[in-house]
Backbone bond lengths (Angstrom), bond angles and torsions (degrees), N, CA, C in turn:
res aa  C-N    CA-C-N  psi(-1)  N-CA   C-N-CA  omega(-1)  CA-C   N-CA-C  phi
1 M - - - 1.462 - - 1.527 109.32 -
2 S 1.335 116.12 134.99 1.456 120.58 -177.51 1.517 111.42 -69.61
3 E 1.338 114.77 164.01 1.463 119.60 179.00 1.529 111.00 -62.05
4 R 1.350 116.64 -37.30 1.461 121.13 178.87 1.527 110.37 -63.88
5 S 1.330 116.15 -43.56 1.466 120.15 -179.92 1.521 110.88 -63.44
6 L 1.310 116.13 -41.45 1.454 119.77 178.76 1.531 111.16 -63.51
7 Q 1.348 115.87 -39.25 1.460 120.15 178.53 1.530 110.56 -62.07
8 I 1.339 115.80 -44.72 1.467 119.88 -178.73 1.521 110.71 -64.80
9 E 1.339 116.51 -43.01 1.464 119.84 179.26 1.527 110.49 -59.91
10 K 1.313 116.56 -40.45 1.462 120.87 179.61 1.525 110.62 -66.04
11 L 1.333 116.75 -43.15 1.459 120.72 179.73 1.524 111.39 -64.48
12 V 1.332 116.57 -38.99 1.465 120.59 179.07 1.522 110.31 -65.88
13 A 1.316 116.94 -43.51 1.467 120.44 179.30 1.524 110.75 -61.78
14 E 1.327 116.19 -42.72 1.464 120.16 179.11 1.528 110.91 -66.55
15 G 1.350 116.05 -40.49 1.462 119.87 178.50 1.515 111.89 -65.46
16 A 1.339 116.57 -38.29 1.466 120.75 178.47 1.525 110.67 -64.34
17 Q 1.321 115.72 -38.78 1.460 119.51 178.54 1.528 110.70 -65.21
18 R 1.317 117.39 -41.28 1.468 120.60 177.76 1.525 110.38 -66.04
19 L 1.320 116.36 -36.87 1.459 120.39 178.68 1.521 110.31 -61.07
20 L 1.315 116.68 -46.21 1.461 120.09 179.42 1.524 111.20 -61.92
21 A 1.310 116.40 -36.01 1.462 120.34 179.35 1.525 111.27 -68.18
22 R 1.338 116.56 -28.26 1.470 120.74 -179.23 1.516 113.10 -81.06
23 A 1.325 117.92 -21.04 1.464 121.62 -174.26 1.523 111.11 -71.48
24 D 1.326 116.48 131.56 1.459 120.57 177.09 1.528 110.92 -67.01
25 D 1.328 116.24 -36.28 1.464 121.65 178.07 1.522 107.50 -136.66
26 R 1.321 116.49 114.14 1.462 121.07 -177.32 1.522 112.32 -83.78
27 Y 1.326 118.62 -13.01 1.463 122.58 -177.16 1.532 111.14 51.57
28 S 1.303 116.43 35.24 1.475 122.88 179.43 1.525 112.69 63.52
29 I 1.329 117.05 17.72 1.462 120.82 176.74 1.528 108.45 -72.75
30 D 1.324 116.56 134.81 1.463 120.25 179.69 1.520 110.58 -108.88
31 I 1.318 115.86 175.89 1.454 120.84 -174.94 1.519 112.05 -63.51
32 E 1.340 117.66 -31.08 1.459 120.64 -179.80 1.531 111.82 -64.23
33 A 1.332 117.14 -27.83 1.461 120.48 178.04 1.520 111.66 -81.11
34 V 1.332 116.72 -30.67 1.461 120.69 -176.04 1.523 112.26 -80.56
35 V 1.329 117.21 -39.03 1.463 121.20 -173.29 1.535 113.35 -54.24
36 P 1.354 120.54 -49.25 1.475 119.05 -178.60 1.525 113.20 -60.59
37 R 1.350 117.72 -39.85 1.459 120.23 -179.21 1.523 110.36 -70.58
38 A 1.322 116.41 -41.00 1.462 119.94 178.81 1.525 110.69 -63.95
39 R 1.322 116.91 -40.86 1.461 120.46 -179.90 1.526 111.02 -66.82
40 A 1.337 116.58 -40.16 1.464 120.13 178.67 1.525 111.05 -61.91
41 S 1.331 116.74 -42.76 1.466 120.45 178.55 1.523 110.63 -65.36
42 L 1.319 116.04 -41.99 1.461 120.85 179.13 1.525 111.00 -60.83
43 D 1.318 116.57 -45.94 1.464 120.73 -179.47 1.525 111.41 -62.08
44 K 1.312 116.04 -43.02 1.462 119.29 -174.53 1.525 113.05 -75.41
45 Y 1.320 116.78 -42.79 1.453 119.45 -169.73 1.526 115.34 -101.24
46 L 1.318 117.63 -9.40 1.462 118.67 178.28 1.522 111.72 -129.47
47 L 1.313 117.23 -58.87 1.460 120.22 -172.79 1.521 113.09 -70.99
48 R 1.296 117.51 -23.15 1.468 119.61 178.39 1.519 111.52 -59.74
49 D 1.311 116.84 -38.94 1.464 121.52 -178.17 1.522 112.77 -106.36
50 A 1.331 117.06 -8.59 1.462 120.57 -179.55 1.533 108.47 -142.43
51 Q 1.319 115.62 72.24 1.460 120.44 -176.01 1.525 112.55 -62.79
52 D 1.334 116.25 -24.62 1.462 119.52 -179.26 1.532 111.81 -99.50
53 A 1.325 116.67 24.34 1.471 120.62 -179.44 1.524 110.47 -54.20
54 S 1.309 115.33 141.70 1.463 120.53 -178.24 1.524 110.73 -70.97
55 A 1.325 114.74 164.62 1.463 119.96 177.41 1.529 110.53 -60.86
56 K 1.333 116.89 -38.31 1.462 120.51 178.63 1.520 111.21 -64.62
57 A 1.342 117.24 -42.21 1.463 120.77 179.89 1.522 110.41 -62.74
58 I 1.326 116.29 -40.19 1.464 120.70 179.37 1.527 110.10 -66.62
59 A 1.319 116.49 -45.21 1.461 120.27 179.84 1.529 111.16 -63.27
60 D 1.333 116.73 -41.50 1.471 120.66 178.92 1.521 110.56 -63.46
61 F 1.336 116.28 -41.03 1.461 120.32 178.91 1.526 110.07 -59.78
62 L 1.312 116.48 -49.12 1.463 120.93 -177.90 1.523 111.43 -63.83
63 D 1.325 117.04 -33.93 1.458 120.80 -179.06 1.521 112.27 -75.00
64 Q 1.329 117.26 -10.29 1.458 120.70 177.05 1.532 112.40 -91.83
65 L 1.325 117.89 -7.84 1.462 120.58 178.01 1.524 109.47 -64.90
66 Q 1.326 115.98 145.68 1.461 122.03 -177.98 1.528 109.75 -78.04
67 A 1.310 116.25 100.85 1.464 121.20 -171.55 1.528 112.96 -61.90
68 G 1.339 116.37 -55.31 1.459 119.45 -177.51 1.508 112.81 -62.58
69 D 1.334 116.63 -44.29 1.466 120.85 -179.31 1.526 111.20 -63.22
70 L 1.329 116.16 -42.08 1.459 119.42 -177.49 1.531 111.15 -67.54
71 C 1.313 117.61 -40.73 1.468 120.36 177.68 1.527 110.68 -64.04
72 L 1.327 116.89 -39.82 1.460 120.60 178.03 1.526 110.83 -61.78
73 V 1.322 116.56 -45.35 1.462 121.07 -179.97 1.525 111.09 -64.02
74 L 1.307 117.10 -45.78 1.461 120.35 179.99 1.527 110.91 -61.81
75 A 1.325 117.03 -38.04 1.459 120.34 177.85 1.531 111.23 -67.03
76 C 1.330 116.58 -38.81 1.466 120.14 176.90 1.528 110.56 -64.15
77 E 1.321 116.59 -43.31 1.459 120.09 177.08 1.524 111.29 -59.42
78 R 1.306 116.99 -33.97 1.450 122.15 -179.64 1.527 111.69 -76.25
79 G 1.349 116.32 -12.81 1.456 120.19 178.85 1.509 114.42 92.58
80 D 1.306 117.57 19.19 1.462 122.31 179.89 1.536 108.90 -68.56
81 P 1.348 118.79 113.81 1.468 120.36 -177.04 1.526 113.66 -62.93
82 S 1.333 118.08 -35.01 1.468 119.89 179.60 1.524 110.31 -68.20
83 A 1.339 116.60 -35.30 1.460 120.28 177.92 1.524 110.45 -67.00
84 W 1.324 117.26 -42.88 1.470 120.70 178.00 1.521 110.40 -62.39
85 S 1.315 116.42 -40.24 1.456 120.26 178.81 1.524 110.37 -62.48
86 D 1.326 116.34 -42.57 1.469 120.65 178.60 1.520 111.15 -65.57
87 L 1.328 116.85 -41.20 1.465 121.10 -179.73 1.524 110.54 -59.36
88 V 1.321 116.42 -48.14 1.466 120.86 -178.67 1.525 110.64 -66.29
89 E 1.329 116.67 -43.84 1.457 120.36 -178.15 1.529 112.13 -64.25
90 R 1.325 116.63 -41.83 1.462 120.56 -175.98 1.524 113.14 -75.37
91 Y 1.341 116.69 -33.69 1.460 118.81 -168.00 1.519 115.06 -116.99
92 S 1.332 118.21 8.29 1.467 119.42 177.17 1.522 111.43 -61.21
93 T 1.341 116.36 -42.76 1.467 119.61 179.52 1.525 110.90 -64.09
94 T 1.317 116.73 -40.96 1.467 121.13 178.15 1.516 110.57 -61.06
95 V 1.323 117.07 -45.38 1.461 121.74 -179.07 1.524 110.91 -64.24
96 R 1.326 117.02 -45.49 1.469 119.69 -179.35 1.520 111.33 -63.89
97 S 1.332 116.65 -41.66 1.460 119.97 179.46 1.521 111.51 -63.78
98 A 1.330 116.42 -44.94 1.463 120.30 179.36 1.516 110.88 -63.90
99 A 1.326 116.51 -37.53 1.465 120.29 -179.95 1.528 110.70 -65.56
100 R 1.336 116.45 -41.97 1.471 119.02 179.10 1.527 111.52 -63.92
101 S 1.327 116.21 -37.10 1.465 119.82 -179.12 1.522 111.79 -73.41
102 A 1.339 116.71 -34.95 1.463 120.46 -173.63 1.521 113.37 -87.71
103 A 1.321 117.38 -31.99 1.462 120.63 -175.72 1.524 110.92 -84.48
104 G 1.330 114.79 160.08 1.456 119.35 -176.16 1.511 114.49 -78.86
105 N 1.318 118.59 -23.70 1.451 121.45 -178.44 1.522 109.41 -153.99
106 E 1.330 116.03 174.35 1.462 120.55 -175.43 1.524 112.27 -63.62
107 D 1.335 116.47 -39.55 1.460 119.34 179.76 1.526 110.83 -62.89
108 A 1.331 115.56 -44.65 1.466 119.79 179.00 1.522 110.40 -65.08
109 A 1.331 116.77 -38.66 1.462 120.36 179.42 1.520 110.98 -62.73
110 E 1.328 116.29 -42.58 1.467 120.36 179.28 1.519 110.95 -64.24
111 D 1.327 115.92 -39.53 1.461 120.66 178.92 1.522 110.93 -62.88
112 V 1.344 115.75 -43.53 1.457 120.41 179.33 1.526 110.75 -64.78
113 A 1.333 116.07 -44.82 1.464 120.43 -178.55 1.519 111.73 -62.01
114 Q 1.337 116.61 -37.43 1.453 120.14 179.26 1.525 111.28 -74.07
115 S 1.327 116.40 -34.93 1.462 120.51 -175.83 1.516 113.38 -74.12
116 I 1.326 116.52 -29.16 1.459 119.13 -171.55 1.522 112.48 -63.41
117 W 1.328 117.30 -34.13 1.466 119.01 -178.35 1.518 111.08 -67.87
118 A 1.341 116.74 -36.08 1.467 119.41 175.75 1.522 110.35 -67.33
119 E 1.343 116.21 -37.71 1.461 120.15 178.25 1.525 110.80 -63.86
120 L 1.322 116.05 -39.23 1.456 119.81 -179.07 1.529 111.44 -71.87
121 H 1.318 115.76 -34.80 1.462 118.89 179.81 1.520 110.84 -73.15
122 G 1.350 116.62 -37.44 1.460 120.33 179.67 1.509 111.37 115.93
123 L 1.327 116.26 115.73 1.462 121.09 -178.91 1.517 112.46 -88.16
124 R 1.333 116.96 -17.07 1.469 121.15 -179.91 1.513 108.82 -125.97
125 L 1.314 115.85 164.79 1.458 121.09 178.82 1.517 110.59 -103.09
126 R 1.328 115.98 144.29 1.445 120.83 175.49 1.533 109.12 -82.22
127 E 1.309 115.72 178.48 1.455 119.80 -179.08 1.522 112.44 -61.12
128 D 1.345 116.61 -30.05 1.459 119.54 -179.93 1.518 112.75 -84.85
129 G 1.351 116.61 5.10 1.454 120.90 177.05 1.511 115.06 88.12
130 R 1.337 117.57 -3.24 1.454 121.01 179.89 1.526 110.43 -89.51
131 P 1.339 117.84 152.90 1.472 120.70 -179.54 1.527 111.68 -60.10
132 A 1.338 116.13 140.14 1.468 121.45 176.96 1.530 107.84 -87.06
133 S 1.316 116.07 79.10 1.458 121.60 -174.65 1.519 111.60 -80.39
134 K 1.335 115.70 144.05 1.460 120.37 174.54 1.523 111.75 -67.53
135 L 1.311 116.78 -15.17 1.462 119.39 176.35 1.518 111.52 -60.75
136 A 1.323 116.55 -20.42 1.467 120.32 179.64 1.520 111.55 -63.11
137 Y 1.345 117.85 -17.57 1.452 121.61 -177.74 1.519 112.81 -97.35
138 Y 1.332 116.99 3.44 1.463 119.16 174.89 1.517 107.93 -78.24
139 S 1.333 116.06 121.29 1.456 121.21 -173.47 1.523 113.92 -89.59
140 G 1.345 116.55 -19.38 1.454 119.29 -175.04 1.515 113.46 87.86
141 R 1.326 117.91 -2.90 1.472 120.45 -177.52 1.517 112.35 -71.07
142 G 1.324 116.73 -38.09 1.457 120.81 178.68 1.514 109.74 -118.16
143 S 1.321 116.25 178.74 1.458 119.73 -179.56 1.519 110.55 -66.23
144 L 1.315 116.12 150.31 1.455 120.72 178.06 1.522 110.80 -64.87
145 A 1.329 117.02 -35.99 1.463 120.26 178.46 1.530 110.78 -61.88
146 G 1.322 116.78 -43.97 1.461 119.83 178.21 1.513 111.50 -64.57
147 W 1.327 117.39 -40.79 1.457 121.17 178.81 1.525 110.48 -64.27
148 L 1.331 117.34 -40.79 1.461 120.56 178.93 1.524 110.89 -62.65
149 R 1.336 116.68 -38.38 1.464 118.65 177.92 1.526 110.61 -62.39
150 A 1.336 116.31 -36.80 1.462 119.89 177.96 1.521 110.81 -65.82
151 V 1.327 116.74 -42.72 1.465 120.84 -179.51 1.523 110.70 -65.79
152 V 1.334 116.48 -41.69 1.464 120.23 178.20 1.525 110.44 -62.60
153 T 1.332 116.14 -43.82 1.463 119.81 178.72 1.515 111.03 -61.18
154 Q 1.334 117.00 -42.83 1.459 120.37 178.89 1.519 111.05 -63.30
155 L 1.325 116.83 -40.66 1.462 120.06 179.38 1.523 110.28 -63.29
156 A 1.335 116.64 -39.26 1.461 120.11 177.24 1.524 110.66 -63.74
157 V 1.333 116.68 -40.13 1.465 121.22 176.64 1.520 109.84 -62.99
158 D 1.326 116.72 -44.59 1.466 120.89 179.04 1.521 111.09 -55.81
159 Q 1.326 115.65 -49.19 1.454 119.68 -176.49 1.526 111.47 -67.24
160 H 1.338 115.84 -35.35 1.464 119.67 179.75 1.526 111.62 -67.13
161 R 1.333 115.84 -35.24 1.462 120.18 -176.02 1.529 113.61 -95.17
162 K 1.305 116.53 0.91 1.465 120.33 -172.61 1.527 112.85 -56.72
163 Q 1.320 117.00 -34.43 1.456 119.96 -177.66 1.519 112.86 -71.91
164 S 1.343 116.45 -24.97 1.465 118.87 -177.24 1.520 113.03 -100.12
165 R 1.335 116.95 -45.29 1.458 119.63 178.00 1.514 109.12 -160.82
166 L 1.302 115.76 151.90 1.452 121.32 -176.20 1.519 109.46 -83.22
167 V 1.328 116.65 128.88 1.453 122.59 176.09 1.517 107.43 -123.97
168 Q 1.316 117.62 117.74 1.445 121.45 -178.82 1.517 110.07 -124.12
169 T 1.308 115.99 146.54 1.456 121.17 176.01 1.517 107.64 -111.24
170 E 1.325 115.99 74.23 1.451 120.70 -178.93 1.518 111.96 -97.65
171 E 1.328 117.05 -15.35 1.452 121.20 179.89 1.526 109.34 -129.54
172 D 1.307 116.56 155.68 1.465 120.18 177.37 1.523 111.36 -59.72
173 A 1.348 117.10 -27.38 1.462 120.33 -179.55 1.519 111.24 -60.02
174 D 1.352 117.01 -29.82 1.453 119.35 178.42 1.523 111.03 -68.37
175 F 1.338 117.36 -34.46 1.456 119.06 174.59 1.521 109.91 -63.95
176 D 1.363 116.36 -38.12 1.457 119.53 177.93 1.517 110.51 -61.45
177 R 1.331 116.53 -43.34 1.463 121.12 179.88 1.519 110.46 -62.76
178 L 1.334 115.88 -44.51 1.455 119.36 -179.67 1.521 111.76 -65.78
179 A 1.324 115.80 -33.49 1.457 119.29 177.44 1.524 110.58 -64.45
180 R 1.349 115.89 -35.91 1.473 119.43 179.39 1.518 111.19 -75.05
181 D 1.328 115.92 -43.09 1.450 119.44 -172.54 1.520 113.64 -86.93
182 G 1.334 116.61 -27.30 1.453 120.03 -176.77 1.511 110.24 78.54
183 V 1.307 116.07 167.15 1.455 120.46 -177.21 1.515 111.51 -63.15
184 N 1.329 117.44 -34.28 1.462 121.10 -176.41 1.517 113.03 -100.83
185 G 1.317 117.27 16.92 1.449 119.43 177.92 1.505 114.06 81.85
186 K 1.318 117.88 10.66 1.455 121.12 179.98 1.508 109.63 -103.74
187 E 1.315 116.09 151.42 1.451 120.56 -178.50 1.516 110.54 -66.02
188 A 1.316 116.85 132.34 1.456 122.01 179.28 1.520 109.53 -91.60
189 P 1.342 117.52 145.43 1.455 119.76 179.36 1.515 110.83 -63.98
190 A 1.335 116.12 141.41 1.465 120.95 -178.03 1.514 109.69 -88.80
191 T 1.328 116.62 82.16 1.448 120.78 177.65 1.511 109.09 -82.70
192 A 1.335 115.01 166.29 1.463 118.93 179.10 1.516 110.80 -60.88
193 R 1.335 116.42 -36.02 1.460 119.41 -177.57 1.523 110.91 -67.11
194 T 1.352 118.69 -44.78 1.442 119.99 -177.94 1.515 111.67 -76.01
195 T 1.342 117.95 -25.17 1.450 119.94 176.50 1.517 110.14 -67.51
196 L 1.340 116.94 -43.14 1.452 120.44 178.45 1.514 111.39 -71.79
197 N 1.318 117.53 -34.59 1.439 121.31 -173.29 1.526 109.75 -141.06
198 P 1.334 118.54 82.34 1.459 121.53 -175.01 1.513 113.93 -56.76
199 E 1.347 118.75 -27.22 1.447 120.05 -178.53 1.517 111.43 -64.65
200 N 1.351 117.46 -14.81 1.459 120.61 179.66 1.527 112.74 -82.76
201 A 1.339 117.93 -8.14 1.465 119.25 -176.30 1.520 111.52 -59.93
202 L 1.331 116.44 -44.39 1.453 119.65 179.79 1.516 111.67 -67.51
203 S 1.340 116.76 -42.16 1.455 119.03 -179.06 1.524 110.73 -67.52
204 D 1.350 118.04 -35.12 1.459 120.84 175.91 1.519 110.69 -59.04
205 K 1.325 115.72 -45.32 1.463 120.68 -179.28 1.525 110.30 -63.04
206 Q 1.336 115.87 -44.46 1.447 120.53 -179.94 1.524 110.77 -65.41
207 E 1.331 116.97 -41.95 1.452 120.84 179.72 1.522 111.01 -62.83
208 R 1.342 116.11 -40.88 1.459 119.93 179.65 1.525 110.31 -61.17
209 V 1.334 117.24 -43.23 1.463 120.98 179.04 1.523 110.67 -61.17
210 E 1.333 116.47 -47.00 1.458 120.20 -178.48 1.525 111.54 -65.17
211 M 1.335 116.50 -37.99 1.456 120.10 179.74 1.524 111.32 -68.20
212 E 1.328 116.69 -39.81 1.459 119.97 179.83 1.527 110.81 -67.08
213 K 1.340 116.50 -38.81 1.459 119.62 177.56 1.525 110.44 -64.44
214 A 1.342 115.47 -40.66 1.464 119.50 179.22 1.522 110.91 -65.46
215 L 1.331 117.30 -39.15 1.460 120.70 179.35 1.527 110.94 -67.74
216 A 1.343 116.39 -41.49 1.472 119.67 178.40 1.522 110.44 -60.30
217 R 1.311 116.55 -43.30 1.465 120.90 179.24 1.525 110.64 -64.73
218 S 1.333 116.38 -40.28 1.462 120.53 -179.31 1.519 111.40 -65.01
219 I 1.325 117.09 -39.77 1.462 121.11 179.25 1.524 110.44 -64.11
220 K 1.336 115.68 -41.74 1.467 119.35 -179.55 1.522 111.67 -64.73
221 E 1.323 117.02 -25.23 1.466 120.87 -178.19 1.522 112.89 -88.90
222 L 1.339 116.75 -0.13 1.464 119.58 177.25 1.526 110.62 -65.18
223 A 1.311 116.39 152.03 1.462 120.50 172.74 1.528 108.62 -62.78
224 D 1.329 116.58 151.94 1.463 120.79 -174.65 1.529 112.08 -55.57
225 E 1.327 116.63 -43.65 1.465 119.40 -177.65 1.525 111.22 -68.18
226 D 1.333 117.03 -36.59 1.466 119.97 177.55 1.524 110.58 -66.63
227 R 1.312 115.62 -40.41 1.461 119.51 179.01 1.525 110.45 -65.70
228 L 1.319 116.15 -37.30 1.465 120.02 177.67 1.520 110.14 -64.56
229 L 1.320 117.76 -41.16 1.467 120.56 178.40 1.526 110.80 -61.80
230 V 1.313 116.37 -40.44 1.467 120.32 177.35 1.522 110.40 -60.63
231 K 1.326 116.17 -44.13 1.464 120.25 179.99 1.525 111.42 -64.92
232 L 1.324 116.44 -46.37 1.461 119.78 -178.37 1.525 111.44 -61.66
233 Y 1.310 116.56 -41.75 1.465 120.00 -173.99 1.523 112.16 -79.03
234 Y 1.346 116.77 -44.71 1.463 119.58 -174.33 1.526 113.94 -88.20
235 F 1.345 117.13 -26.92 1.461 117.89 -173.75 1.521 114.52 -113.75
236 D 1.296 116.58 -31.73 1.459 118.44 178.64 1.521 111.52 -93.28
237 D 1.333 116.51 1.46 1.460 122.40 176.42 1.530 113.17 57.46
238 L 1.318 115.99 30.56 1.458 118.36 176.66 1.520 109.65 -81.17
239 R 1.310 115.36 144.21 1.449 119.24 171.17 1.520 108.23 -71.32
240 L 1.322 115.51 163.46 1.462 118.27 -178.68 1.528 111.01 -61.11
241 R 1.327 116.72 -34.78 1.465 120.10 178.39 1.530 110.19 -62.57
242 E 1.341 116.13 -42.98 1.474 120.60 -179.05 1.531 111.00 -70.32
243 A 1.325 115.64 -39.85 1.464 119.05 177.75 1.519 110.25 -64.34
244 G 1.352 115.69 -36.05 1.455 119.71 177.36 1.508 112.50 -62.65
245 V 1.345 116.71 -37.80 1.465 120.89 178.48 1.521 109.89 -61.64
246 V 1.335 116.90 -44.93 1.462 121.06 179.30 1.522 110.83 -60.34
247 L 1.338 115.13 -39.96 1.469 119.66 -177.69 1.520 112.76 -85.53
248 G 1.342 116.35 -9.37 1.453 120.04 -179.84 1.509 113.25 76.75
249 V 1.349 116.45 30.64 1.463 119.96 179.49 1.520 108.89 -131.28
250 H 1.341 116.31 164.71 1.450 121.75 178.22 1.529 110.03 -71.87
251 E 1.346 116.19 155.48 1.455 121.60 178.71 1.534 111.62 -54.78
252 A 1.320 117.34 -40.91 1.459 120.59 -179.78 1.526 111.05 -63.67
253 T 1.315 115.63 -37.23 1.470 119.66 178.12 1.520 110.84 -66.42
254 A 1.333 116.16 -42.24 1.465 120.47 178.05 1.520 110.66 -61.67
255 S 1.335 116.12 -39.82 1.462 120.74 179.32 1.515 110.83 -63.36
256 R 1.344 115.92 -44.63 1.465 119.52 179.73 1.524 110.85 -64.93
257 R 1.318 116.39 -37.90 1.474 119.62 179.15 1.527 110.76 -64.26
258 L 1.336 116.67 -41.78 1.457 119.86 -178.72 1.528 110.37 -65.40
259 A 1.319 116.40 -40.32 1.464 120.10 177.42 1.531 110.36 -62.42
260 R 1.344 115.91 -40.88 1.462 119.96 178.26 1.526 110.91 -64.56
261 I 1.319 116.39 -39.68 1.467 120.43 179.77 1.521 110.26 -61.36
262 H 1.331 116.67 -42.92 1.460 120.16 178.41 1.528 110.75 -57.47
263 V 1.335 115.62 -46.01 1.465 120.00 -179.16 1.528 110.34 -64.40
264 E 1.325 116.84 -43.84 1.462 120.57 -177.86 1.525 111.57 -66.18
265 L 1.339 116.14 -39.21 1.462 118.89 179.38 1.520 111.05 -64.37
266 R 1.323 116.02 -45.33 1.462 118.17 -179.70 1.529 110.62 -63.10
267 R 1.340 116.39 -43.50 1.461 119.85 179.61 1.531 110.28 -62.25
268 S 1.316 116.68 -40.91 1.459 120.81 179.80 1.525 111.15 -64.93
269 V 1.345 116.55 -43.35 1.465 120.70 178.66 1.524 109.93 -61.02
270 E 1.324 116.87 -44.61 1.463 120.51 179.91 1.524 110.93 -61.34
271 N 1.343 117.30 -43.22 1.462 120.31 -179.57 1.516 112.03 -62.84
272 I 1.329 116.25 -41.11 1.463 120.15 179.68 1.527 110.37 -65.01
273 L 1.322 116.33 -44.87 1.467 120.11 -178.72 1.523 111.01 -63.50
274 I 1.324 116.66 -38.58 1.466 120.24 -178.43 1.525 111.34 -74.58
275 K 1.328 117.29 -47.17 1.464 120.92 -174.53 1.530 113.04 -78.90
276 D 1.326 117.22 -40.59 1.461 120.70 -174.09 1.520 114.41 -97.65
277 C 1.330 116.66 -26.85 1.462 119.62 -174.63 1.529 113.15 -111.27
278 G 1.313 116.98 -2.75 1.456 119.66 175.66 1.519 115.38 77.56
279 W 1.335 117.30 17.76 1.462 119.86 178.42 1.524 109.38 -76.15
280 T 1.326 115.75 158.30 1.449 120.93 172.82 1.525 108.68 -95.91
281 K 1.345 115.93 163.56 1.464 120.16 178.40 1.522 110.25 -59.93
282 T 1.331 116.02 -41.66 1.465 120.58 179.87 1.515 110.95 -62.64
283 E 1.330 116.98 -41.11 1.462 120.98 179.69 1.518 112.03 -62.36
284 T 1.325 116.93 -43.63 1.461 118.72 -178.22 1.521 110.46 -63.86
285 E 1.334 116.67 -42.74 1.461 119.65 -179.72 1.519 110.90 -64.40
286 K 1.338 116.62 -41.70 1.460 120.99 -178.70 1.521 111.10 -68.03
287 S 1.330 116.40 -41.13 1.464 119.90 -177.18 1.515 112.39 -70.75
288 F 1.326 117.74 -33.68 1.459 119.52 176.35 1.521 109.66 -57.87
289 A 1.326 116.99 -36.47 1.462 120.68 -179.00 1.519 111.17 -82.40
290 E 1.327 117.79 -49.87 1.460 121.36 -172.82 1.522 112.94 -69.09
291 L 1.335 117.33 -35.28 1.457 120.17 -178.45 1.524 111.76 -92.23
292 A 1.327 115.17 6.07 1.476 120.75 175.76 1.513 111.87 50.39
293 L 1.330 116.27 56.65 1.459 120.53 178.20 1.524 108.32 -78.62
294 H 1.328 115.99 86.34 1.459 121.10 179.55 1.520 108.25 -79.06
295 L 1.312 116.17 109.83 1.449 121.33 -170.48 1.520 113.16 -56.29
296 E 1.327 116.73 -42.80 1.459 118.54 -175.78 1.519 111.57 -64.18
297 S 1.331 117.96 -48.69 1.460 120.15 -177.04 1.514 111.08 -66.02
298 D 1.335 117.44 -36.25 1.455 119.57 179.67 1.516 111.38 -69.88
299 I 1.324 117.32 -36.80 1.459 119.54 175.91 1.524 109.57 -60.57
300 E 1.327 116.62 -43.77 1.464 120.23 179.69 1.521 111.00 -60.52
301 L 1.331 116.93 -46.33 1.458 120.90 -178.88 1.522 111.28 -63.22
302 L 1.319 116.43 -43.47 1.457 120.19 -176.96 1.520 111.86 -68.10
303 L 1.328 117.17 -43.28 1.453 119.05 178.31 1.528 110.92 -68.23
304 A 1.334 116.11 -35.07 1.461 119.48 177.15 1.518 110.38 -63.20
305 A 1.322 116.00 -37.83 1.462 120.60 179.67 1.525 111.17 -64.95
306 E 1.341 115.96 -23.04 1.453 119.78 179.09 1.530 111.59 -89.09
307 G 1.326 116.27 5.26 1.444 119.79 175.27 1.509 115.23 89.56
308 V 1.322 117.73 18.69 1.465 120.88 177.69 1.520 108.78 -78.54
309 A 1.303 117.74 121.37 1.455 120.91 -178.43 1.518 110.23 -69.10
310 R 1.316 115.62 140.61 1.470 119.93 -179.33 1.517 110.70 -128.59
311 D 1.323 115.36 133.63 1.450 120.92 175.48 1.520 108.92 -68.62
312 K 1.309 118.97 130.20 1.462 123.16 -176.01 1.528 112.69 -82.14
313 S 1.331 117.99 -0.27 1.463 118.92 -179.59 1.507 110.10 -68.20
314 P 1.357 117.45 153.97 1.461 120.80 -178.79 1.520 111.79 -58.12
315 R 1.333 114.82 147.89 1.457 120.69 179.73 1.533 110.17 -67.01
316 R 1.334 117.61 134.53 1.447 121.74 179.91 1.522 110.00 -93.53
317 A 1.303 114.08 139.94 1.471 118.42 177.04 1.518 109.46 -76.41
318 D 1.330 115.04 148.48 1.476 118.85 179.95 1.517 109.92 -81.95
């Protein structure tokens, strides 16, 4: 074995040990179980395109793996009943929500939600007699909830296309293809997140849909005067001073109200995603940043979709 190979093996072993230390529940997973999965992720998402990656880059990559999620998945693959129980309990809401969003109707959504657990457990046996679970393709790069949404979406696509042609996600290469083509056969934007982890392309798309629906609902629930301020400022291109005149308040008051609206909308979106869509607090915070949910532009798009007329003149600075 070359000196470079020995260095990488050492870095992977050290990274796996740190990963286990970070996990809230290791499910009795040991370093021997973590090393192969960590090395596979490293090879695919870093070393494939950067064979001369520095020791620091390799260590940083390994330290970004989702420790708790990866240990849970490895325990499920091993057949740990407590791990399977935790997986179902934690992610049933996520699976059902993703199924409703991805499937064409309630019956199809229920079918997808019921089928996914069998897919995760493994419908066929490998040569060693163990189930060939789709969990084997979880890399640990992104959250398990996001990965599950991608798998659910793919399963819905499979079932929808079954009559015309068979589409299976048995290899990671299929996730790469789906990342390029998108759920509807359209090219997906090559963001840094999907470039590093193509399996996230589907979950990104699904997350964006769920976030936009949550934002639309939150806007509709605004008080009438707050909604009017949003319209005046974002669509009628009024300065805060002018919007304040319409509302009968001082410019400073209008400014404070708009700032409050931003906070309330974000809080409302987070609550909807957590309570109705099964997201975690960490996921909502991460997705707001990674998916670049720019509140102002999304408000404009959503209100425009509701038929609010907008002046096409350039936006004026306050």
